C-alpha positions as CSV (number, residue, x, y, z in Angstrom):
1,M,93.4,26.6,4.9
2,S,95.5,26.8,1.8
3,H,98.1,29.4,1.5
4,E,96.0,31.3,-1.0
5,S,93.0,31.4,1.2
6,Q,95.1,32.4,4.1
7,Q,96.5,35.2,2.0
8,Q,92.9,36.3,1.2
9,V,92.0,36.5,4.8
10,V,95.1,38.4,5.7
11,E,94.2,41.0,2.9
12,E,90.7,41.2,4.2
13,L,92.0,41.9,7.7
14,Q,94.4,44.6,6.3
15,Q,91.5,46.2,4.4
16,T,89.3,46.2,7.5
17,A,92.1,47.7,9.5
18,G,92.5,50.4,6.9
19,A,88.7,51.2,6.8
20,L,88.8,51.5,10.7
21,D,91.6,54.0,10.5
22,V,89.7,56.1,8.1
23,L,86.5,55.9,10.1
24,F,88.4,56.8,13.3
25,T,89.8,59.9,11.5
26,L,86.5,60.9,10.2
27,R,84.8,60.5,13.6
28,E,87.4,62.7,15.2
29,E,86.9,65.3,12.5
30,F,83.2,65.4,12.8
31,A,83.5,65.6,16.6
32,T,85.6,68.8,16.1
33,W,83.2,70.2,13.6
34,L,80.4,69.4,16.0
35,E,81.9,71.3,18.8
36,E,82.4,74.3,16.5
37,A,78.9,74.3,15.0
38,R,76.7,77.3,16.0
39,D,73.6,76.6,14.2
40,E,71.2,73.9,15.6
41,S,70.3,72.4,12.2
42,A,74.0,72.1,11.5
43,K,74.6,70.4,14.8
44,E,71.8,68.0,14.1
45,A,73.2,67.2,10.6
46,L,76.7,66.7,12.0
47,E,75.4,64.5,14.8
48,N,73.5,62.3,12.3
49,V,76.6,61.9,10.1
50,Q,78.8,61.2,13.2
51,R,76.3,58.6,14.4
52,H,76.5,56.9,11.1
53,I,80.3,56.9,11.1
54,I,80.2,55.3,14.6
55,D,77.8,52.7,13.4
56,M,80.0,51.8,10.4
57,E,83.0,51.7,12.8
58,I,81.1,49.2,15.1
59,E,80.3,47.1,12.0
60,F,84.0,47.1,10.8
61,Q,85.2,46.1,14.2
62,R,82.8,43.2,14.1
63,R,84.1,42.2,10.8
64,R,87.7,42.5,12.0
65,A,87.0,40.1,14.9
66,E,85.4,37.6,12.5
67,T,88.3,37.8,10.2
68,E,90.8,37.4,13.1
69,K,88.9,34.3,14.1
70,K,89.1,32.9,10.5
71,L,92.9,33.5,10.6
72,K,93.4,31.9,13.9
73,A,91.3,28.9,12.9
74,G,93.7,28.6,10.0
Protein backbone atom coordinates (compact mmCIF):
# COMPACT_ATOMS: atom_id res chain seq x y z
CA MET A 1 0.00 0.00 0.00
CA SER A 2 1.40 3.40 -0.95
CA HIS A 3 1.98 6.01 1.71
CA GLU A 4 -0.91 8.05 0.31
CA SER A 5 -3.28 5.06 0.39
CA GLN A 6 -2.18 4.21 3.90
CA GLN A 7 -2.81 7.81 4.97
CA GLN A 8 -6.33 7.61 3.54
CA VAL A 9 -7.01 4.43 5.49
CA VAL A 10 -5.68 6.04 8.68
CA GLU A 11 -7.96 9.05 8.10
CA GLU A 12 -10.92 6.73 7.50
CA LEU A 13 -10.13 4.95 10.75
CA GLN A 14 -9.99 8.27 12.62
CA GLN A 15 -13.30 9.39 11.13
CA THR A 16 -14.92 6.10 12.07
CA ALA A 17 -13.59 6.38 15.62
CA GLY A 18 -14.98 9.91 15.84
CA ALA A 19 -18.38 8.77 14.61
CA LEU A 20 -18.39 5.99 17.21
CA ASP A 21 -17.61 8.51 19.95
CA VAL A 22 -20.54 10.68 18.87
CA LEU A 23 -22.90 7.71 18.61
CA PHE A 24 -21.87 6.48 22.07
CA THR A 25 -22.63 9.90 23.54
CA LEU A 26 -25.99 10.07 21.76
CA ARG A 27 -26.92 6.57 22.91
CA GLU A 28 -26.11 7.48 26.52
CA GLU A 29 -28.12 10.72 26.32
CA PHE A 30 -31.13 8.99 24.81
CA ALA A 31 -30.96 6.30 27.50
CA THR A 32 -31.17 9.03 30.13
CA TRP A 33 -34.06 10.74 28.36
CA LEU A 34 -35.83 7.41 28.00
CA GLU A 35 -35.57 6.80 31.75
CA GLU A 36 -37.03 10.25 32.41
CA ALA A 37 -39.88 9.98 29.90
CA ARG A 38 -43.33 9.78 31.45
CA ASP A 39 -45.55 9.59 28.38
CA GLU A 40 -45.79 6.23 26.58
CA SER A 41 -45.69 7.80 23.12
CA ALA A 42 -42.56 9.73 24.10
CA LYS A 43 -40.98 6.52 25.40
CA GLU A 44 -41.80 4.73 22.17
CA ALA A 45 -40.33 7.54 20.07
CA LEU A 46 -37.16 7.65 22.18
CA GLU A 47 -36.82 3.86 21.99
CA ASN A 48 -37.07 4.03 18.20
CA VAL A 49 -34.40 6.71 17.98
CA GLN A 50 -32.18 4.87 20.45
CA ARG A 51 -32.52 1.64 18.42
CA HIS A 52 -31.52 3.52 15.27
CA ILE A 53 -28.46 4.93 17.04
CA ILE A 54 -27.51 1.44 18.23
CA ASP A 55 -27.88 0.09 14.68
CA MET A 56 -25.65 2.89 13.37
CA GLU A 57 -23.11 2.17 16.10
CA ILE A 58 -23.00 -1.51 15.09
CA GLU A 59 -22.48 -0.52 11.45
CA PHE A 60 -19.63 1.84 12.34
CA GLN A 61 -18.01 -0.86 14.48
CA ARG A 62 -18.13 -3.14 11.44
CA ARG A 63 -16.57 -0.42 9.29
CA ARG A 64 -13.85 0.17 11.89
CA ALA A 65 -13.00 -3.54 11.91
CA GLU A 66 -12.77 -3.58 8.10
CA THR A 67 -10.60 -0.49 8.08
CA GLU A 68 -8.29 -1.94 10.73
CA LYS A 69 -7.89 -5.05 8.56
CA LYS A 70 -6.94 -2.86 5.57
CA LEU A 71 -4.38 -1.05 7.65
CA LYS A 72 -2.85 -4.29 8.98
CA ALA A 73 -2.75 -5.79 5.49
CA GLY A 74 -0.72 -2.75 4.57
